[in-house]
PDB file of N, CA, C and O in Angstrom, chain B, residues numbered from 101:
ATOM      1  N   MET B 101      47.536  34.493   4.591  1.00  0.00           N
ATOM      2  CA  MET B 101      46.972  35.799   4.812  1.00  0.00           C
ATOM      3  C   MET B 101      45.928  36.061   3.726  1.00  0.00           C
ATOM      4  O   MET B 101      46.233  35.972   2.537  1.00  0.00           O
ATOM      5  N   SER B 102      44.725  36.376   4.126  1.00  0.00           N
ATOM      6  CA  SER B 102      43.676  36.656   3.142  1.00  0.00           C
ATOM      7  C   SER B 102      43.659  38.142   2.839  1.00  0.00           C
ATOM      8  O   SER B 102      43.853  38.996   3.704  1.00  0.00           O
ATOM      9  N   SER B 103      43.419  38.397   1.584  1.00  0.00           N
ATOM     10  CA  SER B 103      43.360  39.805   1.190  1.00  0.00           C
ATOM     11  C   SER B 103      41.906  40.267   1.195  1.00  0.00           C
ATOM     12  O   SER B 103      41.024  39.610   0.643  1.00  0.00           O
ATOM     13  N   THR B 104      41.685  41.384   1.816  1.00  0.00           N
ATOM     14  CA  THR B 104      40.346  41.949   1.849  1.00  0.00           C
ATOM     15  C   THR B 104      40.288  43.108   0.860  1.00  0.00           C
ATOM     16  O   THR B 104      41.231  43.894   0.765  1.00  0.00           O
ATOM     17  N   PRO B 105      39.180  43.215   0.124  1.00  0.00           N
ATOM     18  CA  PRO B 105      39.090  44.307  -0.853  1.00  0.00           C
ATOM     19  C   PRO B 105      39.001  45.668  -0.148  1.00  0.00           C
ATOM     20  O   PRO B 105      38.461  45.782   0.953  1.00  0.00           O
ATOM     21  N   ILE B 106      39.530  46.664  -0.794  1.00  0.00           N
ATOM     22  CA  ILE B 106      39.512  48.018  -0.235  1.00  0.00           C
ATOM     23  C   ILE B 106      38.080  48.550  -0.197  1.00  0.00           C
ATOM     24  O   ILE B 106      37.667  49.173   0.781  1.00  0.00           O
ATOM     25  N   LEU B 107      37.340  48.302  -1.256  1.00  0.00           N
ATOM     26  CA  LEU B 107      35.948  48.744  -1.338  1.00  0.00           C
ATOM     27  C   LEU B 107      35.025  47.543  -1.423  1.00  0.00           C
ATOM     28  O   LEU B 107      35.324  46.562  -2.103  1.00  0.00           O
ATOM     29  N   SER B 108      33.916  47.629  -0.735  1.00  0.00           N
ATOM     30  CA  SER B 108      32.914  46.581  -0.865  1.00  0.00           C
ATOM     31  C   SER B 108      32.218  46.747  -2.216  1.00  0.00           C
ATOM     32  O   SER B 108      32.358  47.793  -2.851  1.00  0.00           O
ATOM     33  N   PRO B 109      31.468  45.729  -2.669  1.00  0.00           N
ATOM     34  CA  PRO B 109      30.785  45.865  -3.962  1.00  0.00           C
ATOM     35  C   PRO B 109      29.856  47.085  -4.025  1.00  0.00           C
ATOM     36  O   PRO B 109      29.782  47.747  -5.060  1.00  0.00           O
ATOM     37  N   GLY B 110      29.151  47.386  -2.938  1.00  0.00           N
ATOM     38  CA  GLY B 110      28.281  48.563  -2.925  1.00  0.00           C
ATOM     39  C   GLY B 110      29.063  49.854  -3.031  1.00  0.00           C
ATOM     40  O   GLY B 110      28.641  50.788  -3.713  1.00  0.00           O
ATOM     41  N   GLN B 111      30.206  49.912  -2.355  1.00  0.00           N
ATOM     42  CA  GLN B 111      31.048  51.097  -2.428  1.00  0.00           C
ATOM     43  C   GLN B 111      31.673  51.241  -3.809  1.00  0.00           C
ATOM     44  O   GLN B 111      31.852  52.356  -4.299  1.00  0.00           O
ATOM     45  N   ARG B 112      32.001  50.122  -4.434  1.00  0.00           N
ATOM     46  CA  ARG B 112      32.557  50.158  -5.786  1.00  0.00           C
ATOM     47  C   ARG B 112      31.543  50.747  -6.756  1.00  0.00           C
ATOM     48  O   ARG B 112      31.890  51.563  -7.609  1.00  0.00           O
ATOM     49  N   VAL B 113      30.277  50.325  -6.619  1.00  0.00           N
ATOM     50  CA  VAL B 113      29.210  50.873  -7.466  1.00  0.00           C
ATOM     51  C   VAL B 113      29.076  52.370  -7.222  1.00  0.00           C
ATOM     52  O   VAL B 113      28.896  53.141  -8.164  1.00  0.00           O
ATOM     53  N   GLY B 114      29.165  52.783  -5.960  1.00  0.00           N
ATOM     54  CA  GLY B 114      29.097  54.206  -5.641  1.00  0.00           C
ATOM     55  C   GLY B 114      30.211  55.000  -6.286  1.00  0.00           C
ATOM     56  O   GLY B 114      29.976  56.094  -6.800  1.00  0.00           O
ATOM     57  N   ALA B 115      31.422  54.466  -6.267  1.00  0.00           N
ATOM     58  CA  ALA B 115      32.557  55.152  -6.892  1.00  0.00           C
ATOM     59  C   ALA B 115      32.367  55.254  -8.402  1.00  0.00           C
ATOM     60  O   ALA B 115      32.709  56.271  -9.007  1.00  0.00           O
ATOM     61  N   ILE B 116      31.830  54.218  -9.001  1.00  0.00           N
ATOM     62  CA  ILE B 116      31.567  54.243 -10.446  1.00  0.00           C
ATOM     63  C   ILE B 116      30.493  55.280 -10.771  1.00  0.00           C
ATOM     64  O   ILE B 116      30.611  56.007 -11.757  1.00  0.00           O
ATOM     65  N   LEU B 117      29.446  55.352  -9.947  1.00  0.00           N
ATOM     66  CA  LEU B 117      28.394  56.353 -10.165  1.00  0.00           C
ATOM     67  C   LEU B 117      28.942  57.773 -10.050  1.00  0.00           C
ATOM     68  O   LEU B 117      28.550  58.653 -10.817  1.00  0.00           O
ATOM     69  N   ILE B 118      29.832  57.999  -9.109  1.00  0.00           N
ATOM     70  CA  ILE B 118      30.436  59.322  -8.970  1.00  0.00           C
ATOM     71  C   ILE B 118      31.283  59.647 -10.201  1.00  0.00           C
ATOM     72  O   ILE B 118      31.243  60.773 -10.698  1.00  0.00           O
ATOM     73  N   ALA B 119      32.043  58.682 -10.692  1.00  0.00           N
ATOM     74  CA  ALA B 119      32.859  58.905 -11.890  1.00  0.00           C
ATOM     75  C   ALA B 119      31.973  59.208 -13.106  1.00  0.00           C
ATOM     76  O   ALA B 119      32.290  60.096 -13.898  1.00  0.00           O
ATOM     77  N   ILE B 120      30.878  58.482 -13.251  1.00  0.00           N
ATOM     78  CA  ILE B 120      29.949  58.729 -14.351  1.00  0.00           C
ATOM     79  C   ILE B 120      29.332  60.113 -14.215  1.00  0.00           C
ATOM     80  O   ILE B 120      29.152  60.813 -15.211  1.00  0.00           O
ATOM     81  N   SER B 121      29.005  60.515 -12.980  1.00  0.00           N
ATOM     82  CA  SER B 121      28.389  61.826 -12.786  1.00  0.00           C
ATOM     83  C   SER B 121      29.345  62.950 -13.172  1.00  0.00           C
ATOM     84  O   SER B 121      28.911  63.983 -13.683  1.00  0.00           O
ATOM     85  N   VAL B 122      30.636  62.759 -12.933  1.00  0.00           N
ATOM     86  CA  VAL B 122      31.618  63.775 -13.314  1.00  0.00           C
ATOM     87  C   VAL B 122      31.691  63.899 -14.832  1.00  0.00           C
ATOM     88  O   VAL B 122      31.765  65.009 -15.360  1.00  0.00           O
ATOM     89  N   VAL B 123      31.671  62.775 -15.534  1.00  0.00           N
ATOM     90  CA  VAL B 123      31.716  62.795 -17.000  1.00  0.00           C
ATOM     91  C   VAL B 123      30.456  63.464 -17.554  1.00  0.00           C
ATOM     92  O   VAL B 123      30.544  64.303 -18.451  1.00  0.00           O
ATOM     93  N   VAL B 124      29.284  63.099 -17.025  1.00  0.00           N
ATOM     94  CA  VAL B 124      28.031  63.703 -17.477  1.00  0.00           C
ATOM     95  C   VAL B 124      28.046  65.207 -17.200  1.00  0.00           C
ATOM     96  O   VAL B 124      27.596  65.994 -18.032  1.00  0.00           O
ATOM     97  N   PHE B 125      28.565  65.610 -16.031  1.00  0.00           N
ATOM     98  CA  PHE B 125      28.641  67.033 -15.695  1.00  0.00           C
ATOM     99  C   PHE B 125      29.528  67.785 -16.686  1.00  0.00           C
ATOM    100  O   PHE B 125      29.163  68.872 -17.135  1.00  0.00           O
ATOM    101  N   LEU B 126      30.685  67.222 -17.031  1.00  0.00           N
ATOM    102  CA  LEU B 126      31.583  67.905 -17.956  1.00  0.00           C
ATOM    103  C   LEU B 126      30.965  68.050 -19.346  1.00  0.00           C
ATOM    104  O   LEU B 126      31.133  69.081 -19.997  1.00  0.00           O
ATOM    105  N   ILE B 127      30.254  67.021 -19.798  1.00  0.00           N
ATOM    106  CA  ILE B 127      29.563  67.102 -21.088  1.00  0.00           C
ATOM    107  C   ILE B 127      28.469  68.159 -21.028  1.00  0.00           C
ATOM    108  O   ILE B 127      28.328  68.960 -21.952  1.00  0.00           O
ATOM    109  N   ALA B 128      27.691  68.167 -19.941  1.00  0.00           N
ATOM    110  CA  ALA B 128      26.619  69.147 -19.801  1.00  0.00           C
ATOM    111  C   ALA B 128      27.187  70.562 -19.715  1.00  0.00           C
ATOM    112  O   ALA B 128      26.614  71.492 -20.283  1.00  0.00           O
ATOM    113  N   LEU B 129      28.297  70.734 -19.018  1.00  0.00           N
ATOM    114  CA  LEU B 129      28.908  72.056 -18.905  1.00  0.00           C
ATOM    115  C   LEU B 129      29.390  72.560 -20.268  1.00  0.00           C
ATOM    116  O   LEU B 129      29.200  73.729 -20.603  1.00  0.00           O
ATOM    117  N   THR B 130      30.003  71.688 -21.040  1.00  0.00           N
ATOM    118  CA  THR B 130      30.448  72.062 -22.381  1.00  0.00           C
ATOM    119  C   THR B 130      29.265  72.439 -23.258  1.00  0.00           C
ATOM    120  O   THR B 130      29.302  73.455 -23.953  1.00  0.00           O
ATOM    121  N   LEU B 131      28.215  71.626 -23.231  1.00  0.00           N
ATOM    122  CA  LEU B 131      27.018  71.904 -24.028  1.00  0.00           C
ATOM    123  C   LEU B 131      26.363  73.205 -23.577  1.00  0.00           C
ATOM    124  O   LEU B 131      25.865  73.967 -24.405  1.00  0.00           O
ATOM    125  N   PHE B 132      26.358  73.460 -22.285  1.00  0.00           N
ATOM    126  CA  PHE B 132      25.797  74.695 -21.743  1.00  0.00           C
ATOM    127  C   PHE B 132      26.554  75.911 -22.275  1.00  0.00           C
ATOM    128  O   PHE B 132      25.949  76.888 -22.717  1.00  0.00           O
ATOM    129  N   CYS B 133      27.876  75.838 -22.227  1.00  0.00           N
ATOM    130  CA  CYS B 133      28.692  76.954 -22.718  1.00  0.00           C
ATOM    131  C   CYS B 133      28.498  77.170 -24.216  1.00  0.00           C
ATOM    132  O   CYS B 133      28.413  78.310 -24.672  1.00  0.00           O
ATOM    133  N   VAL B 134      28.427  76.090 -24.978  1.00  0.00           N
ATOM    134  CA  VAL B 134      28.222  76.204 -26.418  1.00  0.00           C
ATOM    135  C   VAL B 134      26.849  76.796 -26.711  1.00  0.00           C
ATOM    136  O   VAL B 134      26.703  77.617 -27.617  1.00  0.00           O
ATOM    137  N   SER B 135      25.841  76.378 -25.945  1.00  0.00           N
ATOM    138  CA  SER B 135      24.493  76.895 -26.191  1.00  0.00           C
ATOM    139  C   SER B 135      24.388  78.385 -25.877  1.00  0.00           C
ATOM    140  O   SER B 135      23.538  79.075 -26.440  1.00  0.00           O
ATOM    141  N   LEU B 136      25.242  78.888 -24.987  1.00  0.00           N
ATOM    142  CA  LEU B 136      25.243  80.318 -24.677  1.00  0.00           C
ATOM    143  C   LEU B 136      26.148  81.127 -25.601  1.00  0.00           C
ATOM    144  O   LEU B 136      26.181  82.354 -25.515  1.00  0.00           O
ATOM    145  N   GLY B 137      26.881  80.451 -26.481  1.00  0.00           N
ATOM    146  CA  GLY B 137      27.660  81.152 -27.487  1.00  0.00           C
ATOM    147  C   GLY B 137      29.161  81.095 -27.324  1.00  0.00           C
ATOM    148  O   GLY B 137      29.859  81.898 -27.943  1.00  0.00           O
ATOM    149  N   LEU B 138      29.699  80.184 -26.521  1.00  0.00           N
ATOM    150  CA  LEU B 138      31.147  80.079 -26.382  1.00  0.00           C
ATOM    151  C   LEU B 138      31.730  79.530 -27.673  1.00  0.00           C
ATOM    152  O   LEU B 138      31.259  78.519 -28.196  1.00  0.00           O
ATOM    153  N   ASP B 139      32.738  80.186 -28.176  1.00  0.00           N
ATOM    154  CA  ASP B 139      33.387  79.782 -29.419  1.00  0.00           C
ATOM    155  C   ASP B 139      34.775  79.248 -29.078  1.00  0.00           C
ATOM    156  O   ASP B 139      35.674  80.016 -28.736  1.00  0.00           O
ATOM    157  N   PHE B 140      34.946  77.930 -29.172  1.00  0.00           N
ATOM    158  CA  PHE B 140      36.214  77.322 -28.801  1.00  0.00           C
ATOM    159  C   PHE B 140      37.331  77.641 -29.793  1.00  0.00           C
ATOM    160  O   PHE B 140      38.502  77.672 -29.413  1.00  0.00           O
ATOM    161  N   GLU B 141      36.985  77.879 -31.058  1.00  0.00           N
ATOM    162  CA  GLU B 141      38.004  78.154 -32.063  1.00  0.00           C
ATOM    163  C   GLU B 141      38.656  79.516 -31.846  1.00  0.00           C
ATOM    164  O   GLU B 141      39.870  79.656 -31.999  1.00  0.00           O
ATOM    165  N   ASN B 142      37.865  80.506 -31.494  1.00  0.00           N
ATOM    166  CA  ASN B 142      38.391  81.860 -31.303  1.00  0.00           C
ATOM    167  C   ASN B 142      38.665  82.173 -29.839  1.00  0.00           C
ATOM    168  O   ASN B 142      39.016  83.301 -29.492  1.00  0.00           O
ATOM    169  N   GLU B 143      38.506  81.182 -28.992  1.00  0.00           N
ATOM    170  CA  GLU B 143      38.763  81.310 -27.559  1.00  0.00           C
ATOM    171  C   GLU B 143      38.014  82.493 -26.951  1.00  0.00           C
ATOM    172  O   GLU B 143      38.603  83.342 -26.283  1.00  0.00           O
ATOM    173  N   GLY B 144      36.728  82.530 -27.192  1.00  0.00           N
ATOM    174  CA  GLY B 144      35.934  83.613 -26.629  1.00  0.00           C
ATOM    175  C   GLY B 144      34.455  83.399 -26.892  1.00  0.00           C
ATOM    176  O   GLY B 144      34.030  82.346 -27.368  1.00  0.00           O
ATOM    177  N   TRP B 145      33.704  84.398 -26.578  1.00  0.00           N
ATOM    178  CA  TRP B 145      32.259  84.339 -26.777  1.00  0.00           C
ATOM    179  C   TRP B 145      31.969  84.925 -28.149  1.00  0.00           C
ATOM    180  O   TRP B 145      31.846  86.139 -28.315  1.00  0.00           O
ATOM    181  N   GLY B 146      31.861  84.032 -29.130  1.00  0.00           N
ATOM    182  CA  GLY B 146      31.697  84.447 -30.516  1.00  0.00           C
ATOM    183  C   GLY B 146      30.391  85.151 -30.793  1.00  0.00           C
ATOM    184  O   GLY B 146      30.385  86.265 -31.317  1.00  0.00           O
ATOM    185  N   ASN B 147      29.298  84.527 -30.454  1.00  0.00           N
ATOM    186  CA  ASN B 147      27.999  85.122 -30.763  1.00  0.00           C
ATOM    187  C   ASN B 147      27.239  85.389 -29.473  1.00  0.00           C
ATOM    188  O   ASN B 147      26.077  85.010 -29.323  1.00  0.00           O
ATOM    189  N   ALA B 148      27.924  86.052 -28.543  1.00  0.00           N
ATOM    190  CA  ALA B 148      27.281  86.358 -27.266  1.00  0.00           C
ATOM    191  C   ALA B 148      26.165  87.357 -27.511  1.00  0.00           C
ATOM    192  O   ALA B 148      26.387  88.433 -28.067  1.00  0.00           O
ATOM    193  N   GLY B 149      25.018  87.006 -27.110  1.00  0.00           N
ATOM    194  CA  GLY B 149      23.837  87.828 -27.297  1.00  0.00           C
ATOM    195  C   GLY B 149      22.634  86.993 -26.917  1.00  0.00           C
ATOM    196  O   GLY B 149      22.710  86.136 -26.037  1.00  0.00           O
ATOM    197  N   ASN B 150      21.557  87.241 -27.566  1.00  0.00           N
ATOM    198  CA  ASN B 150      20.342  86.488 -27.278  1.00  0.00           C
ATOM    199  C   ASN B 150      20.118  85.361 -28.277  1.00  0.00           C
ATOM    200  O   ASN B 150      18.975  85.001 -28.558  1.00  0.00           O
ATOM    201  N   ASN B 151      21.195  84.802 -28.814  1.00  0.00           N
ATOM    202  CA  ASN B 151      21.098  83.723 -29.792  1.00  0.00           C
ATOM    203  C   ASN B 151      21.266  82.367 -29.122  1.00  0.00           C
ATOM    204  O   ASN B 151      21.990  81.514 -29.635  1.00  0.00           O
ATOM    205  N   TRP B 152      20.625  82.159 -28.015  1.00  0.00           N
ATOM    206  CA  TRP B 152      20.755  80.907 -27.287  1.00  0.00           C
ATOM    207  C   TRP B 152      20.065  79.789 -28.026  1.00  0.00           C
ATOM    208  O   TRP B 152      18.973  79.970 -28.566  1.00  0.00           O
ATOM    209  N   ASP B 153      20.703  78.627 -28.052  1.00  0.00           N
ATOM    210  CA  ASP B 153      20.088  77.431 -28.618  1.00  0.00           C
ATOM    211  C   ASP B 153      19.311  76.749 -27.495  1.00  0.00           C
ATOM    212  O   ASP B 153      19.898  76.149 -26.595  1.00  0.00           O
ATOM    213  N   VAL B 154      17.994  76.849 -27.559  1.00  0.00           N
ATOM    214  CA  VAL B 154      17.142  76.365 -26.464  1.00  0.00           C
ATOM    215  C   VAL B 154      17.238  74.855 -26.318  1.00  0.00           C
ATOM    216  O   VAL B 154      17.189  74.351 -25.196  1.00  0.00           O
ATOM    217  N   THR B 155      17.373  74.123 -27.405  1.00  0.00           N
ATOM    218  CA  THR B 155      17.462  72.665 -27.332  1.00  0.00           C
ATOM    219  C   THR B 155      18.722  72.243 -26.576  1.00  0.00           C
ATOM    220  O   THR B 155      18.655  71.404 -25.677  1.00  0.00           O
ATOM    221  N   GLN B 156      19.862  72.817 -26.935  1.00  0.00           N
ATOM    222  CA  GLN B 156      21.105  72.493 -26.246  1.00  0.00           C
ATOM    223  C   GLN B 156      21.046  72.921 -24.788  1.00  0.00           C
ATOM    224  O   GLN B 156      21.544  72.218 -23.908  1.00  0.00           O
ATOM    225  N   PHE B 157      20.439  74.072 -24.533  1.00  0.00           N
ATOM    226  CA  PHE B 157      20.318  74.565 -23.168  1.00  0.00           C
ATOM    227  C   PHE B 157      19.472  73.615 -22.323  1.00  0.00           C
ATOM    228  O   PHE B 157      19.800  73.355 -21.165  1.00  0.00           O
ATOM    229  N   THR B 158      18.388  73.096 -22.896  1.00  0.00           N
ATOM    230  CA  THR B 158      17.515  72.156 -22.185  1.00  0.00           C
ATOM    231  C   THR B 158      18.232  70.840 -21.918  1.00  0.00           C
ATOM    232  O   THR B 158      18.122  70.286 -20.824  1.00  0.00           O
ATOM    233  N   ILE B 159      18.958  70.338 -22.898  1.00  0.00           N
ATOM    234  CA  ILE B 159      19.709  69.093 -22.721  1.00  0.00           C
ATOM    235  C   ILE B 159      20.796  69.285 -21.665  1.00  0.00           C
ATOM    236  O   ILE B 159      21.034  68.390 -20.854  1.00  0.00           O
ATOM    237  N   ALA B 160      21.457  70.442 -21.668  1.00  0.00           N
ATOM    238  CA  ALA B 160      22.487  70.720 -20.666  1.00  0.00           C
ATOM    239  C   ALA B 160      21.879  70.762 -19.264  1.00  0.00           C
ATOM    240  O   ALA B 160      22.471  70.250 -18.313  1.00  0.00           O
ATOM    241  N   THR B 161      20.709  71.365 -19.137  1.00  0.00           N
ATOM    242  CA  THR B 161      20.043  71.426 -17.838  1.00  0.00           C
ATOM    243  C   THR B 161      19.678  70.025 -17.356  1.00  0.00           C
ATOM    244  O   THR B 161      19.855  69.710 -16.179  1.00  0.00           O
ATOM    245  N   ALA B 162      19.176  69.194 -18.245  1.00  0.00           N
ATOM    246  CA  ALA B 162      18.861  67.805 -17.890  1.00  0.00           C
ATOM    247  C   ALA B 162      20.140  67.058 -17.503  1.00  0.00           C
ATOM    248  O   ALA B 162      20.132  66.250 -16.575  1.00  0.00           O
ATOM    249  N   GLY B 163      21.233  67.329 -18.212  1.00  0.00           N
ATOM    250  CA  GLY B 163      22.510  66.700 -17.882  1.00  0.00           C
ATOM    251  C   GLY B 163      23.002  67.092 -16.504  1.00  0.00           C
ATOM    252  O   GLY B 163      23.511  66.254 -15.759  1.00  0.00           O
ATOM    253  N   PHE B 164      22.852  68.377 -16.156  1.00  0.00           N
ATOM    254  CA  PHE B 164      23.231  68.819 -14.815  1.00  0.00           C
ATOM    255  C   PHE B 164      22.412  68.097 -13.753  1.00  0.00           C
ATOM    256  O   PHE B 164      22.943  67.667 -12.729  1.00  0.00           O
ATOM    257  N   THR B 165      21.110  67.968 -14.008  1.00  0.00           N
ATOM    258  CA  THR B 165      20.227  67.298 -13.054  1.00  0.00           C
ATOM    259  C   THR B 165      20.623  65.839 -12.875  1.00  0.00           C
ATOM    260  O   THR B 165      20.702  65.347 -11.750  1.00  0.00           O
ATOM    261  N   VAL B 166      20.869  65.152 -13.976  1.00  0.00           N
ATOM    262  CA  VAL B 166      21.261  63.741 -13.912  1.00  0.00           C
ATOM    263  C   VAL B 166      22.590  63.588 -13.179  1.00  0.00           C
ATOM    264  O   VAL B 166      22.750  62.675 -12.369  1.00  0.00           O
ATOM    265  N   SER B 167      23.544  64.478 -13.459  1.00  0.00           N
ATOM    266  CA  SER B 167      24.848  64.356 -12.809  1.00  0.00           C
ATOM    267  C   SER B 167      24.748  64.586 -11.302  1.00  0.00           C
ATOM    268  O   SER B 167      25.439  63.924 -10.528  1.00  0.00           O
ATOM    269  N   ILE B 168      23.898  65.515 -10.885  1.00  0.00           N
ATOM    270  CA  ILE B 168      23.730  65.769  -9.448  1.00  0.00           C
ATOM    271  C   ILE B 168      23.109  64.561  -8.763  1.00  0.00           C
ATOM    272  O   ILE B 168      23.547  64.155  -7.687  1.00  0.00           O
ATOM    273  N   VAL B 169      22.084  63.987  -9.391  1.00  0.00           N
ATOM    274  CA  VAL B 169      21.427  62.805  -8.802  1.00  0.00           C
ATOM    275  C   VAL B 169      22.397  61.632  -8.723  1.00  0.00           C
ATOM    276  O   VAL B 169      22.483  60.973  -7.687  1.00  0.00           O
ATOM    277  N   LEU B 170      23.131  61.361  -9.810  1.00  0.00           N
ATOM    278  CA  LEU B 170      24.092  60.257  -9.806  1.00  0.00           C
ATOM    279  C   LEU B 170      25.171  60.469  -8.747  1.00  0.00           C
ATOM    280  O   LEU B 170      25.581  59.526  -8.070  1.00  0.00           O
ATOM    281  N   PHE B 171      25.627  61.712  -8.609  1.00  0.00           N
ATOM    282  CA  PHE B 171      26.665  61.998  -7.624  1.00  0.00           C
ATOM    283  C   PHE B 171      26.184  61.678  -6.211  1.00  0.00           C
ATOM    284  O   PHE B 171      26.886  61.011  -5.451  1.00  0.00           O
ATOM    285  N   PHE B 172      24.999  62.147  -5.863  1.00  0.00           N
ATOM    286  CA  PHE B 172      24.538  61.937  -4.489  1.00  0.00           C
ATOM    287  C   PHE B 172      24.124  60.489  -4.228  1.00  0.00           C
ATOM    288  O   PHE B 172      24.237  60.018  -3.096  1.00  0.00           O
ATOM    289  N   VAL B 173      23.649  59.777  -5.243  1.00  0.00           N
ATOM    290  CA  VAL B 173      23.390  58.343  -5.066  1.00  0.00           C
ATOM    291  C   VAL B 173      24.711  57.611  -4.846  1.00  0.00           C
ATOM    292  O   VAL B 173      24.795  56.708  -4.013  1.00  0.00           O
ATOM    293  N   GLY B 174      25.745  58.003  -5.599  1.00  0.00           N
ATOM    294  CA  GLY B 174      27.066  57.404  -5.404  1.00  0.00           C
ATOM    295  C   GLY B 174      27.644  57.691  -4.037  1.00  0.00           C
ATOM    296  O   GLY B 174      28.228  56.806  -3.412  1.00  0.00           O
ATOM    297  N   VAL B 175      27.490  58.921  -3.562  1.00  0.00           N
ATOM    298  CA  VAL B 175      27.966  59.269  -2.221  1.00  0.00           C
ATOM    299  C   VAL B 175      27.227  58.458  -1.157  1.00  0.00           C
ATOM    300  O   VAL B 175      27.832  58.002  -0.187  1.00  0.00           O
ATOM    301  N   GLN B 176      25.931  58.282  -1.342  1.00  0.00           N
ATOM    302  CA  GLN B 176      25.150  57.502  -0.390  1.00  0.00           C
ATOM    303  C   GLN B 176      25.627  56.046  -0.347  1.00  0.00           C
ATOM    304  O   GLN B 176      25.736  55.451   0.725  1.00  0.00           O
ATOM    305  N   LYS B 177      25.912  55.480  -1.531  1.00  0.00           N
ATOM    306  CA  LYS B 177      26.370  54.096  -1.582  1.00  0.00           C
ATOM    307  C   LYS B 177      27.756  53.935  -0.954  1.00  0.00           C
ATOM    308  O   LYS B 177      28.028  52.927  -0.301  1.00  0.00           O
ATOM    309  N   ILE B 178      28.625  54.919  -1.148  1.00  0.00           N
ATOM    310  CA  ILE B 178      29.960  54.839  -0.561  1.00  0.00           C
ATOM    311  C   ILE B 178      29.911  54.980   0.950  1.00  0.00           C
ATOM    312  O   ILE B 178      30.685  54.335   1.657  1.00  0.00           O
ATOM    313  N   SER B 179      29.014  55.814   1.453  1.00  0.00           N
ATOM    314  CA  SER B 179      28.974  56.071   2.892  1.00  0.00           C
ATOM    315  C   SER B 179      28.281  54.971   3.696  1.00  0.00           C
ATOM    316  O   SER B 179      28.371  54.954   4.924  1.00  0.00           O
ATOM    317  N   LYS B 180      27.590  54.052   3.016  1.00  0.00           N
ATOM    318  CA  LYS B 180      26.965  52.947   3.747  1.00  0.00           C
ATOM    319  C   LYS B 180      28.044  51.997   4.236  1.00  0.00           C
ATOM    320  O   LYS B 180      29.096  51.852   3.613  1.00  0.00           O
ATOM    321  N   ARG B 181      27.771  51.364   5.346  1.00  0.00           N
ATOM    322  CA  ARG B 181      28.732  50.400   5.890  1.00  0.00           C
ATOM    323  C   ARG B 181      28.451  49.035   5.394  1.00  0.00           C
ATOM    324  O   ARG B 181      29.159  48.092   5.747  1.00  0.00           O
TER     325      ARG B 181
END
């Protein structure tokens, strides 16, 4: 009896891309919250106001964009036959 793989190599790459996109999204979400003033030590918005860190905000936005692209490329690879 021959064993057939559950996922083809293309589908495996798609699953890996989706996993990477989730990690990138979580990092970007954390950076986004920190750039807007979330204080993890005090469990709240420590310096909520107009003290946004523009550099972190820009990197978080780029991270969101990359994670969305990776996710949909991964979905496309998984859905191919």
